[in-house]
N, C-alpha and C positions, 0 to 999 in steps of 0.2 A: 545640453538639453534643458537643464533646470533654468538656466539664464534665459533661453529662448521662451520657455513657458511663462516665466515671470514677466518678460517683456510683452508677450501677447496679452497677458492679463491686464497689465497697466494700460496698454493701448485700448483694450476693450472698455475699461473703466472710463478712460478719457472720452472715448466716442460716446458712451452712454451718457455721461454728464453733459456733453455738448448737445446731444439730441434732446435730452429732457429739458434743458434750460432754454434752448432756442426755439423749440416747437411748442407754441402755446395755442395754436389755432384749434378750435374744437372740431372733432370728426365724429360722424355717426358710424358705428360698427355693428354688423349683424353676422352671426354665425349660428348655424343649426336652428334657425328660427328664433334666436334670442338676440336682442339688440342692446347695445350700449350707446346712449345718447350723450353728447357733450364731452366725450373723452378727447383729451389733447393728443397730438401725435407723439409727444414724449411719453405720455402715460401708456399709449398703445405700444410703443417700442419696448417699454419696461415689461409690459404684459407678455410680449413676444419673447423677450429675453428669459423671463421666468419659465415660460412654456418650454423653451429650448433647454434650459437648465434641468427641468424635470425630465425631459426626454433623455438627456445625457445620463442623469442619475438612474433612470429606469433601465437604460441600455447597459450601464455598468453593473447593476444588480443582476440583470439577465446573464451577462457574460460570466460574472462571478459564480452564479448558480450552476451554469453549464460546466465551468472549470471544476467545481467541487464534485459534480456528478461524474465527470470524466475521471477524476482522481479516485473516487470510490469504485468505479467500474474497473479501473486499472489495478487497484489494490485487490479487489475480489478476484480478478483473473490471475494475478500472481499467486494468491493464496490457493486457488484451484489447481494451478500448475504445480505448486509445492506439494499439495496433498496427493495429486496424481503421481508425482515423482516418488513420494514416500510410499504410496501404495505399490508402485512397480518394484521398488527396492525390497519391500516386505514380501511381495509375491516371489521374487527371485530368491530371497533368503528362505522362504517357506519351501520352495521347490528344492533347494539345496539340502535343507534339513530332512525333507521327505525322502530324498534319494539316499541320504546317509542312514536314515532309519531303515529303509528297505534293504540296504547293503548289510546292516547289522543283523536284521532278521534273516537274511539269506545265509550269513555266516553262522548264525546260531542254529539254523536248520541243518546246515551242512556238517556241523560238529556238535553232536549231541552232548548232553551234560557229562562231564568227566573227561572228555577228550577235547583237545584244542589243537589247532593248526600250529600254534606257536608255543607249545608246551615247554620247550627248552629254550626258547628265544628270550633275549633280554629286552624288556620293554623300555623304550626311550622316553615315554611320557610320564614315568613314575620317578620321582626324586627320592633316592635312597640316601640315608645318612652316610657320611664318609667314614666315621670312626666307630669303634665298638661302643664307646661311652655314649655316643649319640643314639645308638640303636637300643640302648637300655640293657646291655649285657652286664653292666655292673650290678644291676638289681638281682640277676640270677646268681652271681657269685658272692654277693653281699659286700662288694667293695665299692 
């Protein structure tokens, strides 16, 4: 691709040089009510090439701007999706915590202070020390 592009540029430069040097006949040109008198065909060709180059640059800038706008929109959409996903997960977590709180409130209402459904049960969520020394019994005996 690079070689083909370079080859096309060289051919265009050779063609431009050939047209500019061989066309010396003056030509009258008029566009949009404005005229150029005494312009050679080679000069006219160079003006046309410059106009084409400006059109290509403008088209490139237009496409670049559209690509950046599309990338910004895509990024914003991804961010919105991420926020919505986070909002949904937070809503699910909130609902779970709300249900847990309601369950605890129901349990507290069912078992008034001083009574408990699991009064003699061993709680698995509490880590108790394994030995007497870890419990602090040595403080009571002085050892």
